[in-house]
C-alpha positions, 0 to 999 in steps of 0.5 A: 500500500502507498500512503502520501502526506504523513498518513492515511488510514482506514478507521476501524469503526468505519471501514470506509472512512480515511483519515489523512493530514492536510498537505496545507495545514497538517490537520487531520481530515476525514472522508468516507470513501465511495466504493461505488465510484470506480477503481481509480478515483480523483476529486478535490476536497476542501480542508475542514480546518483551513478550507484550502483544496486538497487533491485526492487520488485513490485506488480501490482493489477487492473492496479496499483502498489500496493506494491513497494520495492527498496533495495540494491542488 
């Protein structure tokens, strides 16, 4: 698995929730991954703290997140 920007992990309470550090301010953000959105996904989220845009890329294989990146847009 490839994790980018400090960390990203699957929350043990919600298997589809991904936690990651904002590449702008470093504050933890959480996003519910959409497993029906295709194997490779790319979208932009705003940081919950600083509101800067974050480019999210993820790859899903066999019902699990295999690759995840959170980068400055």
